[in-house]
C-alpha positions as CSV (number, residue, x, y, z in Angstrom):
1,X,-3.1,64.1,-46.1
2,X,-0.6,61.3,-45.9
3,X,1.2,60.8,-42.6
4,X,3.2,58.2,-40.9
5,X,4.0,57.4,-37.3
6,X,7.6,57.2,-35.9
7,X,9.0,53.9,-34.9
8,X,9.9,55.2,-31.5
9,X,8.2,56.4,-28.2
10,X,4.8,55.2,-27.0
11,X,1.8,56.2,-29.4
12,X,-1.5,56.6,-27.5
13,X,-3.8,55.3,-30.1
14,X,-7.3,56.7,-30.0
15,X,-6.3,59.5,-27.7
16,X,-6.0,63.2,-28.6
17,X,-3.8,65.9,-27.6
18,X,-4.8,69.6,-27.9
19,X,-2.5,72.4,-27.3
20,X,-0.4,75.4,-28.8
21,X,1.6,75.0,-31.7
22,X,5.1,76.1,-31.7
23,X,7.4,76.9,-34.8
24,X,10.8,77.7,-34.0
25,X,11.6,79.7,-37.2
26,X,14.3,82.5,-37.5
27,X,11.5,84.2,-39.4
28,X,10.3,86.9,-36.8
29,X,6.7,86.4,-38.3
30,X,6.5,82.8,-37.0
31,X,8.9,83.0,-34.0
32,X,7.2,82.2,-30.7
33,X,9.7,84.5,-28.8
34,X,9.0,87.6,-30.8
35,X,12.7,88.1,-31.4
36,X,14.9,87.1,-34.1
37,X,16.1,83.6,-33.2
38,X,19.4,82.1,-34.6
39,X,20.8,78.5,-34.4
40,X,24.3,77.7,-35.2
41,X,24.8,76.0,-38.5
42,X,21.3,74.9,-39.6
43,X,18.1,77.1,-39.4
44,X,16.1,76.6,-36.0
45,X,13.1,75.2,-37.6
46,X,14.8,71.8,-38.5
47,X,15.5,71.2,-34.7
48,X,19.0,69.9,-35.4
49,X,20.8,71.7,-32.5
50,X,19.5,72.2,-28.9
51,X,17.2,75.1,-28.5
52,X,19.1,76.1,-25.5
53,X,22.1,76.9,-27.7
54,X,19.9,79.2,-29.9
55,X,20.6,83.0,-29.7
56,X,18.7,83.9,-27.8
57,X,18.1,80.5,-25.9
58,X,14.7,79.2,-26.6
59,X,12.5,77.2,-24.2
60,X,8.7,76.7,-23.9
61,X,7.1,78.2,-21.0
62,X,4.7,75.4,-19.5
63,X,1.2,76.5,-18.6
64,X,-0.9,74.3,-16.2
65,X,-3.4,72.1,-18.2
66,X,-2.0,73.3,-21.5
67,X,0.2,71.1,-23.9
68,X,2.6,72.4,-26.5
69,X,3.1,70.8,-29.7
70,X,6.4,71.7,-31.7
71,X,6.3,71.9,-35.4
72,X,9.7,71.4,-37.3
73,X,10.6,70.9,-40.7
74,X,11.9,67.5,-42.3
75,X,15.7,67.7,-43.5
76,X,17.4,69.7,-44.3
77,X,18.8,68.1,-47.3
78,X,21.3,70.9,-48.4
79,X,23.5,70.3,-45.5
80,X,26.1,67.4,-45.3
81,X,25.5,66.4,-41.8
82,X,22.5,64.1,-41.1
83,X,19.6,65.4,-38.7
84,X,17.7,62.3,-37.4
85,X,14.2,62.3,-36.4
86,X,15.6,61.2,-33.0
87,X,17.5,64.3,-32.7
88,X,14.7,66.5,-33.5
89,X,12.5,64.5,-30.9
90,X,15.0,65.0,-28.2
91,X,15.7,68.7,-28.8
92,X,12.0,69.4,-28.8
93,X,11.4,67.5,-25.6
94,X,14.4,69.4,-24.1
95,X,12.8,72.7,-25.1
96,X,9.6,71.6,-23.4
97,X,7.4,70.2,-26.1
98,X,4.8,67.6,-25.2
99,X,4.7,66.4,-28.8
100,X,6.2,66.8,-32.1
101,X,5.1,67.2,-35.6
102,X,7.8,66.8,-38.6
103,X,6.4,68.2,-41.9
104,X,8.1,67.5,-45.3
105,X,7.8,70.3,-47.9
106,X,8.7,68.1,-50.8
107,X,6.5,65.8,-52.8
108,X,7.0,62.0,-52.7
109,X,6.3,59.0,-50.4
110,X,5.9,59.6,-46.7
111,X,8.5,57.4,-45.1
112,X,8.3,55.9,-41.3
113,X,10.7,57.7,-39.0
114,X,13.0,55.0,-37.5
115,X,15.9,55.1,-35.1
116,X,19.1,55.1,-37.0
117,X,21.6,52.0,-36.7
118,X,24.2,52.7,-34.2
119,X,26.9,51.7,-36.9
120,X,25.5,54.4,-39.2
121,X,26.2,57.2,-36.8
122,X,29.6,58.6,-37.0
């Protein structure tokens, strides 16, 4: 399976992380809260808005000795506003995630996630 590391943070080469996988989807089948969760403009599974702003607000309940890995979708491409990997990582961290996996559901080359240039951010 093709993969790429992000170009920010401190990777722990040779280490492993075992934990619960959380996918914050508006689809109640996958939603970790068991309730229908709504984010403002863009669906929650993209991680573009803080999860504390979701309805209902979402945060991960920490369990001693257990890690939580958040799974988010790449994109979305159909919205005009950009949603950077850095934003996704920050929102996942603020929700209590210990690690983040971003998946791409479209075919093509896997690109490395990089921090955007400050000049490129409006």
